[in-house]
C-alpha positions in Angstrom: -37.7 14.5 -5.1 -36.7 16.3 -1.9 -33.3 17.9 -1.9 -31.1 16.2 0.7 -29.9 18.1 3.8 -26.2 18.6 3.1 -25.5 19.3 6.7 -26.5 15.8 7.9 -23.8 13.3 8.6 -22.7 11.1 5.7 -24.2 7.6 5.3 -23.2 5.6 2.3 -26.6 4.0 2.2 -28.2 7.4 1.5 -27.6 6.8 -2.2 -28.9 3.3 -2.5 -32.6 4.1 -1.6 -32.6 6.8 -4.4 -31.9 4.2 -7.1 -34.3 1.8 -8.7 -34.1 -2.0 -9.2 -31.1 -2.2 -6.8 -29.6 -5.7 -6.5 -27.0 -6.6 -4.0 -24.2 -8.6 -5.6 -22.0 -9.0 -2.5 -20.9 -7.1 0.5 -20.7 -3.5 -0.6 -21.4 -4.2 -4.3 -24.6 -3.4 -6.0 -26.1 -2.9 -9.5 -29.1 -0.6 -10.3 -30.9 1.2 -13.0 -28.8 4.2 -14.1 -30.6 7.5 -13.5 -28.6 9.2 -16.3 -30.3 7.6 -19.2 -33.3 5.5 -20.2 -32.1 2.3 -18.7 -34.2 -0.9 -18.9 -31.7 -3.3 -17.3 -29.4 -2.5 -14.3 -26.2 -1.2 -15.7 -25.0 1.1 -12.9 -22.3 -0.6 -10.7 -22.1 0.7 -7.2 -19.2 -0.2 -4.8 -19.2 1.0 -1.2 -15.6 0.6 -0.1 -14.6 -0.4 3.5 -13.6 3.1 4.2 -17.1 4.3 3.2 -16.2 5.8 -0.2 -18.9 5.2 -2.8 -17.8 4.4 -6.4 -20.3 4.4 -9.3 -19.9 3.6 -13.0 -22.6 3.0 -15.6 -21.4 0.4 -18.1 -24.1 1.4 -20.6 -23.7 5.2 -20.9 -20.4 5.6 -19.1 -21.8 7.9 -16.4 -19.6 8.3 -13.3 -20.3 9.2 -9.7 -20.5 12.9 -10.3 -23.0 12.5 -13.2 -25.1 10.1 -11.1 -25.2 12.6 -8.2 -26.3 15.3 -10.6 -29.1 13.1 -12.0 -30.3 12.3 -8.5 -29.9 15.9 -7.3 -27.5 15.1 -4.5 -24.2 16.6 -3.4 -21.2 14.6 -4.8 -19.7 15.0 -1.3 -22.2 12.4 -0.2 -19.9 9.8 -2.0 -17.3 10.3 0.7 -17.5 9.7 4.4 -17.6 12.7 6.8 -14.2 13.4 8.3 -13.3 15.4 11.4 -9.8 15.7 9.9 -10.2 17.4 6.4 -6.4 17.4 5.9 -5.0 14.8 3.5 -2.8 12.2 5.1 -0.8 10.0 2.9 -1.8 6.4 3.4 0.9 3.7 3.3 1.1 1.7 0.1 0.0 -1.8 0.3 2.9 -3.1 -1.7 3.0 -5.6 -4.5 0.6 -8.4 -5.0 1.7 -12.0 -5.7 0.5 -11.5 -9.3 2.7 -8.4 -9.8 5.8 -10.2 -8.4 5.2 -13.2 -10.6 4.7 -11.0 -13.7 7.9 -9.1 -12.9 9.8 -12.5 -12.7 8.3 -13.8 -16.0 11.5 -13.4 -18.0 13.6 -14.8 -15.2 11.4 -17.9 -14.9 11.7 -18.4 -18.7 15.5 -18.3 -18.5 15.4 -21.0 -15.7 13.1 -23.2 -17.9 15.4 -22.8 -20.9 18.5 -23.6 -18.8 16.8 -26.6 -17.3 16.0 -28.0 -20.7 19.6 -27.4 -21.9 20.9 -29.3 -18.8 18.4 -32.2 -19.4 19.7 -32.5 -23.0 23.2 -32.8 -21.5 24.3 -29.4 -22.8 26.8 -27.3 -20.8 25.7 -23.8 -19.8 28.1 -21.0 -20.7 29.7 -19.1 -17.8 27.6 -16.0 -18.5 24.3 -18.1 -18.3 25.5 -19.6 -15.0 26.2 -16.1 -13.6 22.8 -14.9 -14.9 21.0 -17.9 -13.3 22.7 -17.0 -10.0 21.2 -13.5 -10.2 17.8 -15.0 -11.1 17.8 -17.3 -8.1 18.6 -14.3 -5.9 15.7 -12.3 -7.4 13.3 -15.2 -6.9 14.4 -15.6 -3.3 14.0 -11.9 -2.7 10.5 -12.0 -4.1 9.6 -15.0 -1.8 11.0 -13.2 1.2 9.0 -10.1 0.2 5.8 -12.1 0.0 6.5 -13.9 3.3 7.0 -10.5 5.0 3.8 -9.1 3.5 1.6 -11.8 5.1 
C-alpha cells in the first residue's frame, strides 16, 4: 500500500477506496470491512458529515477513526477537511429538538392529564393545582413559541 501524500488537499472520498466491500447506505453513510480485525461481514460504519468530517466506528471490534487510520496507514488528519482558517471558531448551537422539549414537559403533561380526569369525574381542583396548571400552560406555550421560532 502506498503511503498517502499528506500535503495533498483533503478529500473525504480518499478513505472509501482504501476499504473493502464498501456499501453505500445513504447520502454520506457507508459500511465496509473493518481493516482492524479479521472481518468477514461489513461492520465498520462510515459517516461523511455535510461539513466533510469523516466519522468511523466498528461495531464488531470497537475500533474508532484513529485506529482505522492506523490500520490503513493514513494520517488521521485526513478525517477532517482542509481549512484555511486553523483557528477554532465556536459554532452556534442548534437549540433543542422537538423530542427534547416534549421530554422536558413530560411531567407537566401528566399533571394536565390527571387534572383533566379529575374534572371529568366532577372533582374540584385545589387552588394549588389550579396555580400549578397555570404555570404548566405557560411552559407549554413557551415551548410551542420556541419551536415555531426555530423553524
